[in-house]
Each structure stands twice: as C-alpha cells, then as structure tokens.
N, C-alpha and C positions, 0 to 999 in steps of 0.2 A: 380497720383500715390498715393494718400490716400486712394484710392479702392483697388490698390498692396497691402498697407501696411496692410491696414486692413485685407486684405484675407491672406497672412502671418502669419497675429495675430491667427487668425483662425486656420489655420494649425497648429501653433504651440500649440494650447490649445488642440488641438483633440491627438495631438502625446502622447503615455503612457509617464509618468514618467521615468525617468532613476532612480532604484533604488537599491544600492547595499545593498544587504540580511545581518544579523551582522550574526559575529561569534561567536558564547557566549561560545567555550569551546577549543578555542585555536587548537593546529595542532592534537591533540588525536595519534598520533606516525603515521601520511601517512593515513587521512581520508580525503577523495578526496570530495569537496564541487564543485557541480554541480550548477546553476543559469540559471531555463529556465524563458521564460515566456509564462505566459497560452494566450488564445485569447483574452478574455476583457485585456491583458496588464498588469495583475498580477503577480509577481516573485514569483516563488516557489523555495523553496529549494530540491536538489537529493542529494542522498551520495552515492562512492562508496568503494570501496578499491579491491586495487592490488592482484592478485594473487602472494602468494609463494612459491618457492620452496630452500629446502634444509630449511627454517627459511628465508628467506631474499625473500622482496619485490622484483616483475619483474617491470618492465611497461607497461602497459596498449597499448597494440598496437590493436586500435580498428579496424584497417582494415586485422588484420591475418585471415587468412580464409585456413584451411587446405583442402584437397580435401577431406578425409574422417572423418575430425573431424572440425565439424565448432560449435565454441563456442555460447552455447546458454545464453539467457537473461533472466532474470527475475525480476520484480519490486515486493518489498513487502508495503504492507498498513499496518499503526500503529494504535490502536484501537483509542476508547472514551475519556479516559486520558494523556497518554502519548507519547512521539514523538518517531520518528526514533530512535534518539541516543541511549538513554535508554533500549529500545524495541529490537532491531538489533544492535545494539554495544554496549554492554554492555564488558568493560576488566576488569580483574582485575589487568593487568599487563601488561607493554607498548607490549609486544609481544604474546600478546594473548596467553600462554602456553598453559592455561587452556582450547581454543579453546570455549570462550562464544560469543563469534560476531555470529550473523547470517551471518553475510553480509559476515566476511573473511572467515568462512568456506564455504560459498557455491562459492564464490570468487576463495579460494586454488581448489576445486572441480573443476574449469575451467568454473565457470556461469559468464556471467557480471549481479551482482546482482548488484543493486541498493534500497533505499528507498525512501519513500518521506515523506516530513514534508504536512499535509494538513494546509489549512488555519488558522491561530492562531495557531498552534503547532509548536514547537520549534522554528527554524528558518525564518519559512516563516510567514510571519508580517500578524497578523488582517488585514482584507478587510472592509474597513468603507463603501464603496460606496453603492450606492442601488444596488439589493435591499438586500444585505445580511445583511448589516450594521453592523460588525462586529463582525457576526455569524456565525458558520459552518455547512452547511446544507448540507443533502445528496446530490440532485442535483449537485452541485459546485461542493463536491468531487468528486463524478463522471465525469464531465468534465475537471479536473485538472489532475485524474488519465489517462483521454483520453488523454491529453497534455503529458503526461509526458512518455505512451506508445509509442505515435506516434514519441518520443522527441529519444526516446530509437531505437523505429524501424529504423530512418534513422540513427542515428548517426551509428549503426552497420549495416548498410543496408539489412538489415533482409527481407525486402520485396522484396528483388532483389536477394536472394538467395532461400528464399520460393518460389519464380515464377520459378527463375530456375529448381528448383527441382521438381515443378508441370509439366514443361513442358518434362523431362526426363521420365515420368510416363510410363508405355508401354500401361497402358487403363487412356484416363483423359476423366472420363466423370464429363464436369459442375455440379459442388453441388455434387457428391459421391467423395469423397475422399476414398481411401483405408484405410484400420483400421490398418494399417502396419505403413504409409506414416508418414514421419517425419513432423510435422511442424516446421519450423524455425523462425516465429515470438514470439514474447515476453510470457513469463509468467507470473501471475498474484498470488498473493501470500496474504488474508488479513487475520488479527487477530482480532479475540473477533469484536466488532462494525465495525473494519476496513473488515472483512469479510461481511459486511450489505453490504458495500459501494462497494468490489469487486463482489459479487453477481448484487448487479442493476446494475454495470457493463459490465459484462457480458450478462445480459439481454440487454439492450442494445446495447452495438457493440461488441460484444466477439466473435462470430462467423469471424468477417472478421480480427479481429485485433490481437485477442491471437491463442495461442498452445494449453497453458494447465490455469486450476483453480486451485488454492487451499485455501479451505476455512475451514482455521484454529480454531478450539474454537471458532465457529458462534454462537451467539447467537441469532439465527433465530429461532421463536417462529409461528407459525403459529397461537396461537390463541390471540397471543397480536395484537392486533389492537392499534394503536400510535393514539392520540386524535387531531385533527386539532384544532390549535389558532381561536378565533375569529377572523371576518376579519377586525373588527374595535374595540379602546377601546372605553373607556365611552363619550371620547369626540369628537368622531365620525372621527377619525381618521386612515387612514388606516394602518393597523400595520403587515397585512398578505396577501399572496394571489395575489401580483402586481408586477408591474417594479416599481412603485410609493411608493413604503408601507417606513412610518417612523415609522422604529421599536426604543422603546427606546433603549436607552444605553447599552453594553450587561454586564453583571456583572463583576466586580475583582473582583474573590473569589481566595485568597490564596493556593494555594497547603502546605501539611504539610510531615511532617517524619512518620507519622501514613498512608495518603494516598498513599504513594509510596509504601507501601508497601506490600497493602490490596489485591493484586491478591497471595502470598505467604500465601497457606493455608493451607497449608501438611507438620507437621515438621519432620523439618532432608531433606527435598525434594533440599535445597538452604542452601550454607554456608554463615557464619553469612559473611565473607568480601566480597561476591559478592550480598548479601543484603544492604548491607553499601553502597558498589560502585554504585548499581543502584540506590540506594536512592539519593545518593550527585549529580549524573549526573542528575535523573529524575529532582529536586526541580532546576539545574542550568539550564536548558534547557525550564523547564516548570514550571516560579514558580507563575505563575497564572492559573486555571483551563483555558481550552477550552470551550466556549461557543455555544453549541449545539443548534440549534431552526430548525424549520420545518421538527422533526424529523416522523409527518404523509406519507413524502416523502416514506419514507420504505415501507408502507402499498402493494408497487405493489410488492414487492418480491414474486413470484413464481418458483420454482424449477422447474417445467415443461417445461421453458420456458429458461432454462438454456442448452444453446446444445453446449456448450463448454467441451472438456474431461475435468471431476472434480475427485479432491480427495476429502475428507471430513473428516477430522483428528483432532482429539478432545483424551484430557487428560482422563483418565478413572476416574478419583475423579474431572473432574471439575465441582465446583459448580454452575457455573453461567450459565452451559447447560443444557438441559431439554436432557435426552436419547430418549423420545418419539419424541422429536422436531427432534432429527439429524437424529432418524433412517427414519421420515416423510421425510428428506430433502433428504437425500440418495435416497430413494425410488422413490420418485417424480423427479430427476433431468431428463431434455429431453433429455440426450445422454446414450448409454448402454456404454460404453469409462467412464468407473465410478469406483472408488475404495473407500473404507472404512479405516480409519486405526486408531486403539486405539491406546495410549500410556500407557499403565502400570503403575500404581505407583504416575502418573503426574494430577498437575492438570491445571488450567487456562494458566502458563505462562511458559509452555514445552519447549519451545524453550530455557530455561535461566537458569534454574533447571539441574540438576544431570546429566538426562536420558538425554541432547540435545544432544547427538549425535545420539537417536532414530529419533528424530526431523529430523533430520538432512538428515540423513539416509534415512527416507520414503520419506522427499518431492525430494530429488535428484534419489531417485530410480522412483518415478510415474513421474518427467519430464523425462527422459531417460528409460523410458521402452521400446522405438521404436528403442532405438539405436542398432545399430549392436556390438556384441560383441562374 
C-alpha cells in the first residue's frame, strides 16, 4: 500500500499544474480567449474574433466547410515589446467602426485569425522553470508557435482538408506541388522581432505545417550577429547553454507612456485617439517589459532555408529596418513563390496607422492569391 501511495504521489507531481491564465482587460466587446497547453505543460494565450455580418458578429462555426470556399486560418506573432492585444486588436470604439483591429479585419474577410501571446507577454505568464528561468527565448517561442499552429490545424481540421485537396490533384507527385494548388494549412504572420521568430519557425517546421509566411517589418539583418553570453558566471554557475542552467532572476523593468508610443515615428500617420488607446491598452497588458534572452539563437536565420511561400512586407519609412537587409531577405528566400510589398507613407506599425487597410489588403491578397475568382 505504501508503495502504491508513493507511486500515485509521483504521478501527481509529474502532471502539469492546471493554471487559469489571467484576463487583464475584460470582455473587450467579444474578444475570444483560448487557453492552450504547450508540450511542456505551460499554458499559452490565443485570441480570436468572430466574423461580422452587417456590423453584427456571427458565431464561429469551426466545422463550417463549403465545397468551394474553405475558410483559411492565420496566426499572428507580435514583436519584442508589446503583446497581441494592443498590436493586433486595437480599438477606439466598441464596434471598431474605424477597422483598427487586425484580428477583426481578417475575421471579417473570412479568415480564422488568431494572435498568440508569447511567454512573459500579455496574458501568457512568464515561465520560471529551467532552462528559460523567466526569460523569453527564440527557440522557446518557436516551440510555442508550433503548439499554436498544431492546435489551429486540429481545431479546423485543416490537415484533413489539405490532404483531400492533394488527393484530388490530377497529377500528384510527392514533393512536387503545383504552383496553383491551394494549401489549406495555416499561414503565419510575424511582425518586427516576431518576424524573426516566424522565419525561424518556417526554417524548422514550415514546409510540413504552413501554407504561407508573411514577414512584416522584419528586423532581419545578415550583418548582425547576436553575441552569445558566457556559459558561466563569476561563481562558476552555469547560466547559459544547458538544461540545468541557473539564470539570475529576469529584470522587472516597468513600461512607460513614452515606451508605448515609440513605434509611431511619422507625424500625422496615426490619430491622437488611436495613439492614446494603444498606450492605455499596452500598459494594461504589458506593465513590465518582456525579458528576452539567448538572442544568439537567431543567428541560425538564413532566408535560403525558407521554402514556404513568403511575402516580405515593410513600411516605406520604417526606421527599424534596413533596405539592403530587406532586399537580401527577399532575394535569398528559398522559394520562387514570393512577393515583396512596400507600404507608402508608413513606418514600423503600418498595420495600425491610417493606412492600415493597405496592410490588410496586402496580407489577404497574398494569402488568397491562388483562390478562384
């Protein structure tokens, strides 16, 4: 009996703890929250919105499939500082009459659109387990994106739809997909540093799990090599590069009003109302800066290893990107199915500026380029 009791106790200790993620901003007029569990047991927050018809939201029927119009899915990845609610679901009114929410705009166009909070951002809690120890690392982000993509694929049965499409091709040669064949697996959109995460994901998992990739405002630069931290601290403790690292606690640096507005660099491209709403929402969900670490993991980025159809999307006056780097990123992509789009009069946050509809049309146009019309 004692051995049986001990065995049961050990099993309980091995089970991931059930944690309910916080709701930091209330209902926000129908924002849908999903809680998924990563492969290591850590809970992750995903957001979505229902499609509106004549200004009224319609329930999301996840199994609705018409013969000629299968809803496509897309996952949005935020950047270095701010999480998904301010970045992809900004609203200045309850009904989003100005269409400032990327999530809502894509949903209204018929996409199953989702946005993920990476660990330590928004409503996804920091992970204090080893080896991340409260930090956000590129490889951990890629693993969490993989969990989200798998969840979306399973939820909407996109793998089954895609397999059926493949089986109905008149010519079906393994590894030789027709350039006009529609791939129904989810698309991935990454913004800023999130574009580095998206590119890294595409290099590692893209061809088997994604339909398309959008690298928006990517800060990729082949001239930048992220330095690796020392493996040991002065006391001899392992602080990097192993499963049993003992990192110092992540810094608790408060975000400020000025921080929340730093991505808006062009006068007149965003109205005061939207900028203030962005700042208020950003500080509500991300009062403390995310603690990034192990950035040297981004050094594996190589556009030639991206074989997923890709669009490089950038604001014409984005101060955080290099034109030479954007051209090299596009030219060296390992796929001939690619496009580059420059949004005139836009800086880094083009998707929430006055010209945001150009961003939505560019993304939707690329993702639907093979659909019949």
